[in-house]
C-alpha positions, 0 to 999 in steps of 0.5 A, a space after each residue: 053598276 055598283 056592288 053595294 046599290 039597289 038591285 038592277 033587274 037584267 034581260 038578255 035577248 036572242 041577238 045576231 052574230 058577235 062581231 069585233 073586238 072584245 077588251 076585257 078588264 085587267 086581272 083581278 086575281 094580278 090586280 089584287 096582289 099588284 096592290 098588296 105587294 107593292 104596298 109591301 115593298 119599299 119605294 113606288 111600284 108602278 100598276 097598268 091595266 089594272 081591273 078597277 071594279 069594285 073588288 079591287 078598288 076595295 083592296 087599294 082603299 085596303 091598302 091606304 088604311 094600312 099605311 101605304 099610299 095608292 094613287 090613280 094616275 089614269 084609266 088602268 094606270 096606279 101607283 104605290 108607295 110601298 112602306 116595306 114588309 112589316 111596316 104596316 100601321 094599324 087601320 083607325 076604321 073598319 076593313 071593308 072588303 065588299 064581295 071579295 072572297 080573294 081581297 079580304 084573305 089574302 090581306 088578312 094573311 098580308 097583316 097576320 105577321 104584324 103587331 097591328 089589329 084589323 076588322 074586317 067585314 064585308 057585303 052579305 055574300 062576303 059575310 056569309 063566306 068562311 074565313 076559317 080556311 085561312 085564319 086557320 093557318 094563320 093561326 100556326 104564325 101566332 095570329 088570332 082571329 074573333 069572327 062570328 059563328 062559323 068562322 065568318 066577318 065581320 071578323 077581328 084579326 090579331 097579328 102575330 108580335 112574334 110570328 113563327 114561320 110554319 109548314 102548312 099543306 094546303 087541305 083543299 086546292 086553293 089559290 087564296 089560302 096558299 097566298 095568303 100564308 105566303 104573304 103572312 111568311 114574308 114577315 116570319 123568321 126563317 123558311 115558310 113552307 107551302 105544300 099544295 097535292 093540287 097545282 093552283 094558280 100561281 100568281 103569287 109565286 110568280 108575283 112574289 120572285 119578281 118582288 125580289 121574295 127569295 122563293 123556291 117551287 119544287 115538286 115531290 111526291 107529297 105534292 107542289 111544295 113551295 119555300 118562302 124565305 121570310 123578311 126581305 126587302 121586297 123591291 117595288 116593280 112595274 107591273 103590266 096586268 094581263 087581260 083577265 081570261 075569267 073575265 075574256 071566258 064570257 064574251 068567248 062563250 057567248 060568240 060560241 054559242 050565237 050563230 055567226 059570231 066572230 070576236 078577238 080577244 086580244 092580250 088575254 092571260 094563258 097562264 096554265 094554272 088558268 087555262 082549263 076552260 080553253 082546254 075544255 073550250 076545245 075538247 067541246 070542238 069549240 074555233 078558238 085560235 091563239 094568235 101573237 103568243 108572247 109574255 106581259 108582266 112575266 105572263 104568257 099572253 095571246 089574242 084570242 080568236 073565236 067563230 061560231 062552230 054550231 057543233 060542241 059536243 059534251 064532255 067530262 072535265 076531270 077532278 084534276 082539271 078543276 082547279 085551272 077552271 074552278 071561277 069559269 064551270 058557270 059560263 061553261 055550264 051555259 056552253 054544256 046547255 047548248 052543246 049536244 050531249 052530257 057535260 059532267 063537271 067534277 071536282 066542283 065542291 069548291 063552288 059551294 064556298 065561293 060568292 054563292 053556292 055556285 053549283 046551285 045557283 046554275 042548277 036552279 037557274 039551268 032547270 028554270 030555263 028547261 034544263 036538265 040537270 044533276 049535281 052532287 056534292 062535287 059534280 054538276 052534269 048539263 044534260 045539253 039541248 043543241 044548239 038554238 033549243 034552250 027554252 029559257 025564259 026564266 028569271 035567275 036568281 043571282 045572289 049576289 054573285 057576278 059570275 052568276 049573273 054574266 052567265 045567265 045574260 050570256 045563255 040568254 043570247 042563245 034561247 029562245 026566250 029572253 032570259 033577266 037576272 034578279 040583280 045585275 049589280 054585282 057585275 060591277 065587282 069584276 067586270 065593270 064593263 061588261 054591259 057597253 063591250 057586249 053591246 058593242 059586239 053586238 049582244 042584246 042585253 038592258 037593265 029590264 025585266 022581261 
C-alpha cells in the first residue's frame, strides 16, 4: 500500500479466533526523532527497528535534503551521518512530508533556527492541517513562515539568522508543538524553556538527553517545565526503536473483540506517556498481561499477552488521560461498540485536527454500522451493544486517515455483517505490514468492497 496511490477499498469479515504472535512495527514517534536528531548530531547514528512506513521514509528523505547522509542497511536497520546542530544545508527542492503531521512539524522546528529557507508540502490530508500551532512559537525565535490561508501547507519557512532563546507555554497538549520548540532551541543561544500544563509523550526529552543535550525537567505549579541549553554538540547514538504501542493497539483490540482469541505482541513500548489505552482497556475488564518487562533504547517495554474475555464494560476516560492515548481513541471506540454499557471519552478535541476530524469520522462510521453515538467538541460517547451484537454492514469513509481505516477494519472482524472502508491505502503511512500481520493471526481482511 502507498499513501500516494489510488484508493484501495478493503473489507473485514467476522473471523475465527485470532492466535499467534503479532510483531508490530517500530514506534513511529521514536523513528521520526531518531532520524532528525541523528541528522543534527556529529558522526554516525545507528538505528535498529526503524519503522519503514511512508511517514518515516518521508522524514528520511527530508534529512537527506538538508544534507545528512541517511542509509538503509537492511530491514529496519539504518545509519544517519549527521551534519551537527546548525549544520543543515538549504534544500534544493520542496520537502514533501506526505501524510505526516509529526514529520513536518518536527522538521520545521529542527530547521527554524538555521539561516536557510525551505518549502514544505504534503498530501491532501496534511495540506488541510493547521501549522500555526508550530509556526507561532517558532516566530518567537525569529523564524518567518508563509503559507496558505489558515496557516496551511504548502508553506515556506525562513530560518532565523540570529535566533533568540524562547520561553513558551504550550496552549494545548501537543508533543509535536513541544518537540518543535525544543528542536528549534538546539541552535538558539542560552536556555529555551517549554512549559506544558498537561504532560504529553516524552520521547523528545528522553532522546535529546541520550544524544547529549543538556536538558532538565521539573514539575511546578504552572506545569511541567522543560529547560534546554542551546548549541550543544550532539553525540551520535545507537537507537533501538521499541515497537509502536499505537500500532499494537489494533491487534490487541482485535483480540479483545474476536471470540476465542489469544495473541502475544512482543516488545511494545510501555512509556507511561503512551500507556493510556492499556490502562483504559484493563478498566473495561480486558485480559492483558505485561510479560518480561525490560528497557530498550531508553524506553520501558514489555510483551503483551492478550486474551478474549467477552465481558468488557463501558467506562469513562478522564480528560487528563487523553494526551497519553490521543491516537488510540478511534480503536477504543471500536472496543466500546462491542462492550456492554456506555463509554465516554473526554478531552478529545485534539482529534479534530489530526489526519482527519477523527471524532466526526468515527461517529459517522459507527452510526452507519448501527451504533448510537453522542459527541461535542471535546467528547465522544459510544453506547455499546455488547459482544456479537454490532450490525456492521456499512462502507465507512477513511478521509485519508490510516487509524480510521484500521479501526473500522477491526470492527468488521467482530460485526454481524462485513464492514468496508473506502480507502485502505493510507495504512502504509504507519503500519505497512498491517494486512499480512492480521492475516497471519487469522483475520479475514481483503482488498475488495463488500
